[in-house]
N, C-alpha and C positions, 0 to 999 in steps of 0.2 A: 504494500500500500504506500501511496506517495502523497505528500503535501508540500507544495512549492509556494513560497511567499516571495514575490518579486515585483518589479516595476510594472509587470503585466497584470498584477492582481493576485488573488488567492486561488490557486489551482490545485486540484487533487483528485484522487480516485475515490469513488463512493464505497463506503463500508470500512470496517476495521476499527481501530481504537483512536480516541481523541488525540490530536497532536501528531498523528502519523498518517492521516488521510483526511478527506473532506467529509467528516462526520457531521451529524446534526449539531453537536456541541461546537464544532469549529465554525460552522456556518453562522450560528448565533453569535459566537464570540467576535468574529471579524465584522459581521454586519453591525453589531452594537458599536464597535470601535469606529467604523466608518460613519455611522449615524452621528455619533458624538463629534467627530471631526467636522462633518458638514455643518452642524449647528454652530459649533464654536467658530468656524472659519467664516461662514456666510451670514449667520443669524437667521437663516431660512429653515423652516420646519417642513420641507417638502423634498421628496426624492422620487425620481422616475425609475421604474423597474420594468425590464422586459427580458424575455428568454428565448433561446432557440428550442428546438423540438426534442432534444435528447430525453431519454426515458426517465432520467432522474430530475428533469426540469420542474415538474409540478411539485415534487417533494421539497426541492430546494427553494422554489418560489414561496411556498407556504411558510417555510421557516424565516425567510428574509422579510417578507411582508409582515408577518406576525411580530417579528423582532422590532422592526421599525415602528409599527403601531405601539408596541410596548414602551418605546422611547418617547412617545408623544409626537412622532413624525408622520405627516400625511404622505400617502403613497399614491402616485399616478401609475397604475398597472396597465402596461400596454399588451400584456398577454404574450402570445406567440409573436415575436418581432425579430428584428435584425439589429446587429450592433450599430450600423450607421443610423438606423431609424431612432434608436434610443438617444444617440448623440444629438440628433436634430431636435428631439422632443424636450431635452433638458432646458435649453434657453427659451424655447417656445412656451414652456410651462412656468418660466421664472423659478425653476427649482434650484435647490442648493447643490444638487449632484445627481448622479445616476448610477445604477447597478445593472450590468448586463450579465445574465446567468448563462454562460456559455464557456465551453472549453475549446472553442474555435475548431481547429482541425483535429483535435485529439480524438481517439476512439471512444466508444460509447460509455466505458466505465469511468470516464473523466467528467468533471464539471468544474465550474469556476465562477468567482465573483470578479468581473471586470469593473473597475471603479472610475467614475467620471467626475470632474469638477463642475462648477456651475456654468461653464461655457460649453459643456458637453464634450470636453476633451479629456483624454486620460490624465489622471493626476500625475504630478511630477514625482521624481525619485525621492525628493526631500519630503513631500507630503505623504508618499507611500510609507516611508520609514516612520513618520509620525503616527500614521494609522496603526502600524504594527506595534509601536511603542504603547499606544493607548490600549491595544488588545492585551499586551503582556502585563500592563500595570493593573488591569482589572478595575480601574477608576471609572466606574460607570454608574449611572443612576437612571432608573426607569420611572415612567410617569404613573401617577395614581389613576384610579379608575375613571375619574372625571375628566382626565386630560389625555386619553389615549388618542392615537392618530387615526385619521379617517382614510379609507381606501376608495379610490375612484377608478373604475374600470374604463379604459379609453382605447377602443379598437379602431379609432379613426386615423391613426398615424401612418398606416400603409398608404392611404390615399393622399394624405398631406405630404408625405415624402415624395411620392410620384408627381404630385402637382408642382412641387418645387423644382424637380428635375425638368419637367416639361416647360417650365417658365424660364429656363436658362437660354440666353440668346443664341448660343451656338448648337443647341440641340435642335436638329432640323427634322421635325416630325413629317413634314410633307415629302422630303427627300426619302425618308425611310419608307413611307407608304408606297411611293412610286417604285422603289427598288424591289418590292414583292419578295422580301426575304422569307424563307422557310427555316425554322429554327428548332433544334432539338435541345431540351433543357434537362440537365442532370443536377438535381438539388439535394442529393444524398439523403432524401426523406427527412429534410429539415425545413426551416421556415422559408428558404428560397423557393420551395415548391408553391408557396402562396404568393410571394412578392414578385418573383421574376416573371411568371406568366402574366400577372396583373400589369406589370410595367410594359411588357412587350405588346400587349393588347392596346394599352394607352398610346404606344408609339406607332400604332398602325400595322403591326405585324399580325397577319391573319392566319398563317399556318404555323402552329406551335405543336410540336410533339413532346410530350412529357414522359420522362422515365425517372423513376425514383423521386417523385414529387409529392408523395403522401407524407405529411408532416407528423409521423409517428415515432421518430427517433430510432427506427430500426435501420441503421446504416447498412446498405447492401454491399458496401466495399469500404476500404479504408477511406475516411472522409477527407483526407488531404488531397486537393486537386492536382495531383502529379500524374504524368503520362501513364505510369504503370497502373494507376487506379481508374483510368478513363477508357478502358477497352470497350466496355459496353456502349458508351457514348459515341466513340469513333465508329463502331460497327453500325449503330443506329443512324448516324449521319449519312453513311454510304447507302444503307438499306432504304432510307426515305428520300435519297437524292436531295438532301437538304443543303441550304446555303452555308450552314455552320452549326456547330454545337457549342453550347454554353454550359460551363460547370462553375458552381460556387461551393464554398465550404459551408458548414452548418450555420454560421452566424452571418454569412453573406458580406464579408468584408474582403474576400479574395475572389478573383475573377480570372478564369482561364477559357480560352477558345480552342475549338477543334475546326480545322479547315474542311472545305467541302469534299476533299478527297480522303478524309479520315486522318490526315496528318495533324500533328500538334502545332498550333501557332506558336506555342512556347510561353510559359508563364512569365518569363523575363520580358517578353515582347508585348504583353498587355499594356504596360505603362509606356513603352516606347511608342507604340502606335497611337495611343490616346494623346500622349504629349505632342506628337507630330501634328495631330489635328488641332489641338488647342493652340499651339504656337503659330499655326497658319493664320489664326484669327486674332491672336493677342501676343505681341512680342513680349518676351520676359525670360525669367530664369527658371531653372528646374532643380530639384533635389531628389536624390534617392540614397539608400544606405550604402555603406562601403562594400557590401557583398552583392551588389546588383550590377547588371551588365553595363559595360562601357558604351553600348549602343545608344543609351539615353544621352550621354555626353555628346556623341557624334551628331545626333539629331538636333540637340539644343544648339550646338555651335553652328550647324547648317542654317538655323533660323536666326542667328545673330545673338543668341542668349548666352548666359553663363550657367554652367553646371556646377553644383557643389555636392560633395559627399557628406553624409551625416553618419553618426554612430548608429549601430543597429538598434532597432526599437522604434515603434511608431511615434512615441512622444518626442524622441530625438529628431526624427525627420520633420515633424511638425514645427519644432522650435527652430530648426535650420531654415525651413520654408518661410517662417515669419521674419527671420533675421535677414534673409536675402530677397524678400518680397517675391517669392517664387509664384508663378501662375499655375503650375502643376507639379506634382511630386508623388512620391510613394515608395513602394518597395518592390523588389524584383520577384516576389512571391505572388504577384497578381494583385497587389494592393494599390488602388488609385486614390490619391488625395487631391480633390479639386476644391480649393479654398473659396471659390465663388459660391459654392453650396455650403460646405462646412469643412473644418479641419479634422477629417477622419477618413480612414480607408473605407471606400464605399463601392461595392460591386455594381450597385444599381445605376449610379451616375456613370460608372465606367461603361456599362452596357449601352446607355443612351449616347454617349460621346463616340464610342467605337462604331455603332451602327450608323451614326451621322457621317463619320469618316468614310466608312466602307461605301455608303450610298453615294457620296460625292466622288469617290475613287472610280466607281463604275465598273470594276472588274471583281473577280472572285478573291477569296481570302488568301489562297496560296500565292497568287500574284502579288497581293499587297505585302505579304510576308517577305517575298523575294526582293522588295525594294529597300529593305533595311540591312545594315551591316550584319554579317553573320558571325556571331561569336558563340563560343561554347564554354559553359562553366562546369568545372569538376569539383565535387564536394567530397572532402576526405576529413579524417580526424586521427589524432594520435592519442591513445589512452596512456595516461601517466600514473605512476605510483603515488598513492596518497602521501601528502606531505612534501612532494617535490616542489621546488621553487619555480613556478611557471613564469613569474615576472622576470626572474633572472634569465631564463632560457630565451624569452622574447627579446630581452635586452641584448643578448649575445647575437641573435639573428639580426637585430638592427645594426649592430656594430659591423657584422660581416658584409652587409649590403648598404653601408652608409653613403656610398656614392650614387645610389639610386634614389629617385624621388620617392618619398614615403609619407604616409599619413598615420599619426599615432593617437588619434582621439579615441580609438576603440580597438585595442590590440595593435597590430601593425599591418598596414597595407603597403606593399612595395610595388612600384610601377616599373615595368620593363617595356618601354615604348607603348604599344597598344595592348600589352598583356599585363596582368597583375596577379598578385597572390595576397590574400587577406588571412591573417592568423589572429584568432581571438580565443580567449579562454571561455569555457562554458560556465554559466552561472549555477548550474545544477549538477555537473558531473566533473570528475577529475580528467578532463580531456581538453585538448586544443583543437579547435575546428580550423581546417585549412581549405579555403575556397580559392580556386584559381580560374582564370579566364584566358583563353587564347582564340585564335581564328580557326581552330579545329579541336576536336576532342583529344587528339593525340598531343597537340601542343599544350593544351590545358593540363592534361594528366602528367606530361613530362615535367612541367613547371612544379606541379604539386609534389611529384616524386623527388625532385631535386631538394625542395625544402624539407620534406620528410627525412631524406638522407642526412641533411644538415642537422636536424634535431637528433637523430640517432647517434650521430658523431658527438654532439655536445653531451648527450646523456651518458 
């Protein structure tokens, strides 16, 4: 059993003993701490709650909502929702914060509390540590019977979210309608099965084939939208002679496309293509994390903008986007952040922008993919002995390659012309992750192997 407390929230497996998994005791403990933090920080007694469709969701929702009520905090319960929808709802409701009940791409035995501030953005590392401190201190007080919080069920936010997307100037509904796209959707039996078809219909897509769109939390395959998990989608795209396939993760903040021939558009290229479209309409800067493809930098510079790399983690990307006034950004895992809508990864706005782009392009998806620089990322890791000085090892690697351009805001990223390798320590395991990118799989893996050999020599 596992319980992970990090900048991404409180994440764990269901069942087991308190403190070692996401048990009811732990849910109450951390919800209470967050509730106190919200009231102390904002003075607002209102929190928005929404959840994905995983099978533990209803149980966790009952614990979270009941705990907040017990603290005298009013709850706006969106029910089955998406991460970006909750992010939009928090400021709309003038709430002090939000809690999204989802373990994102993790398998069904996991769930989590993702924590938002009053702007509907993930809380900072500093605030996250304060929430954990409150939880550990046990310095909590609950409301008496006359001052319990009230619960309001509000299922209107799916439409509100879609309406906001339709209102974006560069979302071209007429062009999408004229393109007559046919789309296959794989929503891994979570809330994307509600939201994605509803959005597509609003965009004028008339032919929608749904697979795994029943929001019952029975994931039919590993819910992370990686190529090896999307075979059924690729086969259905070819069988239906569809224009494309769309896959989202359980909480709908990651977006991946399958081309009309069943090939993968590539999760790294979701952001690249959307950024290309956005930059055609609005000149500006872009941001992605250090482990994302160089293709975004190439596209950004083609449009006269400046690309900046951020530390891994959505909150870090958002902060860098604000600092550089970026018009589009995100992460190479299929996460699109379009600040004109809100500062959060949002598969729904990504779908609308991508379909607008493809409609104007006027050719099929595989041709669009061929217009972008082709890079390949290799993902490796080195498992280390407990107690080994990881920081010292990373420092020695820096010294060995000190003549190469490098970024050290999150581990070490070393540049070799248009190739790079990013080394960073895991927050949860005694490992160093090694991501490398080159113009072919062979080049990317060779670069990773070289760095792995350096580590073995140092060890």
